[in-house]
Each structure stands twice: as structure tokens, then as C-alpha cells.
C-alpha positions in Angstrom: 22.7 6.6 -20.3 20.9 6.2 -17.0 17.9 8.3 -16.2 17.9 9.9 -12.7 14.8 9.0 -10.6 12.9 11.9 -9.1 13.3 12.0 -5.4 10.7 10.3 -3.2 8.8 13.1 -1.4 5.4 11.6 -0.6 4.9 8.3 1.2 1.8 6.6 2.3 1.8 3.9 5.0 -1.5 2.0 4.8 -3.0 -0.3 7.5 -6.4 -1.8 7.6 -6.9 -2.7 3.9 -8.3 -5.9 5.4 -10.1 -4.9 8.6 -9.2 -8.1 10.5 -5.4 -7.7 9.9 -4.6 -5.7 13.0 -0.8 -5.2 12.9 -1.0 -2.5 10.3 -4.1 -1.0 12.0 -2.2 -0.6 15.3 0.9 0.9 13.6 -1.1 3.4 11.6 -3.1 4.5 14.7 0.1 4.8 16.6 1.7 6.9 13.9 -1.4 9.0 13.5 -1.2 9.9 17.2 2.6 10.3 17.3 4.3 10.3 14.0 7.8 11.1 15.1 9.0 7.6 14.1 8.0 8.1 10.5 8.6 11.8 10.2 11.5 12.7 7.8 12.9 16.1 6.7 11.8 17.0 3.2 9.2 14.2 3.0 5.5 14.0 3.6 4.8 10.6 5.2 1.2 9.9 5.9 -0.2 7.0 8.0 -3.6 6.1 6.7 -6.4 3.7 7.8 -7.7 2.4 4.5 -10.8 0.5 5.4 -12.2 2.0 8.6 -15.6 0.3 8.5 -14.1 -3.2 8.1 -11.6 -2.3 10.9 -14.5 -1.3 13.2 -16.3 -4.6 12.5 -12.9 -6.5 12.6 -13.8 -8.2 9.3 -11.8 -8.6 6.1 -14.2 -6.3 4.2 -17.8 -4.9 4.2 -19.0 -5.5 0.6 -15.9 -6.6 -1.4 -12.1 -6.9 -1.1 -10.7 -3.4 -1.1 -7.4 -4.9 -2.3 -9.0 -5.9 -5.6 -11.0 -2.8 -6.7 -8.3 -0.4 -7.8 -9.0 -1.3 -11.5 -10.1 1.3 -14.1 -13.7 0.1 -14.1 -14.1 0.4 -10.3 -12.2 3.7 -10.0 -14.2 5.2 -12.9 -17.6 3.9 -11.7 -20.2 6.6 -11.1 -20.9 7.2 -7.4 -24.5 6.1 -6.8 -26.3 5.2 -3.7 -25.8 1.4 -4.0 -22.1 1.4 -4.9 -20.2 -1.1 -2.8 -18.5 0.6 0.2 -15.0 -0.6 -0.8 -15.4 0.7 -4.4 -16.3 4.1 -3.0 -13.4 3.9 -0.6 -11.1 3.0 -3.5 -12.2 6.1 -5.3 -11.5 8.2 -2.2 -8.1 6.7 -1.7 -7.3 7.2 -5.4 -8.4 10.9 -5.1 -6.2 11.4 -2.0 -3.1 9.4 -3.0 -3.4 9.3 -6.9 -4.7 9.5 -9.4 -3.3 6.0 -10.2 -0.9 6.1 -13.1 -0.4 9.9 -12.9 2.6 12.1 -12.2 0.6 13.4 -9.2 0.3 10.0 -7.5 2.2 9.4 -4.2 5.7 8.3 -4.8 5.6 5.2 -2.5 2.9 3.3 -0.6 3.7 0.6 1.9 0.5 -1.5 2.5 0.8 -3.4 5.8 -0.9 -6.8 6.0 -1.0 -9.9 8.3 -1.1 -13.4 7.0 -1.6 -16.9 8.6 1.0 -18.2 6.0 4.4 -19.0 7.4 6.0 -16.1 5.5 7.7 -14.2 8.3 8.1 -10.6 7.4 7.9 -10.5 3.6 7.9 -7.7 1.1 5.7 -8.0 -1.9 6.7 -6.3 -5.2 4.7 -6.1 -8.5 7.4 -4.9 -10.9 11.0 -6.2 -11.4 11.8 -3.2 -13.6 11.2 -0.6 -10.9 14.8 0.3 -10.0 13.8 2.4 -7.0 11.8 -0.4 -5.4 14.5 -3.0 -6.0 17.1 -0.8 -4.4 14.8 0.0 -1.5 14.2 -3.8 -0.9 18.0 -4.4 -1.0 18.5 -1.6 1.6 15.7 -3.0 3.9 17.1 -6.5 3.7 20.6 -5.3 4.6 19.3 -3.1 7.4 17.5 -6.1 9.0 20.3 -8.6 8.6 20.9 -11.1 10.0 17.1 -11.4 10.3 15.5 -12.6 7.1 13.2 -10.5 5.0 12.2 -12.3 1.9 10.9 -10.4 -1.1 8.2 -11.9 -3.3 7.7 -10.7 -6.8 4.1 -11.2 -8.1 4.8 -9.7 -11.5 2.6 -10.6 -14.5 3.4 -9.3 -18.0 -0.1 -8.2 -18.9 -1.9 -7.9 -15.5 -2.6 -4.4 -14.3 -2.7 -4.7 -10.5 -5.8 -3.6 -8.7 -4.3 -3.5 -5.2 -4.6 -0.6 -2.8 -0.9 0.1 -3.0 -1.0 0.2 -6.9 -2.1 3.8 -6.7 1.5 4.8 -6.0 4.4 5.1 -8.5 6.3 2.6 -6.3 3.9 0.0 -4.6 5.2 -2.3 -1.8 3.2 -4.7 0.3 4.5 -5.9 3.7 3.1 -9.1 5.1 3.8 -10.3 8.6 2.6 -13.5 10.3 
């Protein structure tokens, strides 16, 4: 007996997780000014600049990689004066889009990145058992055909991902070179 998935109602589109990866930054800023392209009836789609200080300095990060601090220790760390900027930012993002692992977390987060690797436009998945994400990737690949859109699965049986997008019920990374 198949269990019906809850409808996707809340979607985050992240850019600037790494402040020197400008494609996502430019798209998020565009959609923050004019969100008609991402607006959908019955859905809350939010374009969000994840690491504004690193974007301002056009550097990967300020104190530590934001895409590595969404682990329980960092998210539960007390907020003190000398807490690294990206850890504090992770806590803020978790508060807005999570909490991670909860029923209240956003349904889907697309985290937009650039790479110097020859990957083309590649989707990054963290869970092969997430039926919604697998079906969504299939839809995207068909919609873009005949252009290629590889999907890379970075699943590990015991690893709990600490990526920015891991706050959502369905995390997807999009890498473009």
C-alpha cells in the first residue's frame, strides 16, 4: 500500500551559500525584486540570500563553510559573542526554514551553486529513498531534454548531512559551471 506524499507548499530557493558563487546570488536577487517567475498558486516560494556577508566580500565564507554547519552540534550551539558568523547564520536559517528534521520544515530547498568542475548543470541529491525528489529530478530532466541534466547522488548510509539545503524535507543542490 503506497503512502500519499503531502503536497509541496513551501519552497526555498537559496543563493549565496558560498559568497563567491554568483549565479545563485544573481538569480535570488532578481527573484527578490520580481518574483513572478517563481510565483505559483497555492505555494509559498521564497528566494533567499544565505550568506550575505560572504556575498558582500565575494568570498566563499567569513569564518567557516556555511554548507558544513547544519549539524546538531552547530545548530544547538549557544549564541555567544564569539560564535562564528556562519554558525549563527545556520541557526537563523534553521529557525526560518526549519527546524531541521521537523514537520514544520520547508518542504523543498533548492540550493544554487557554481563550480569550476566540468559538471554542466547538475542536480545533487542526498537520499535515493526520497520518492518526491526522484520524481522531481525525472520531471526536470525530461523538461530540459535534449539538454543534459545529470543527477549526482551523494548518499551515505550513516552520514547526516550538514548542508544548507538539509534543513528541508526534500533537499536538492543545483550546480552549474
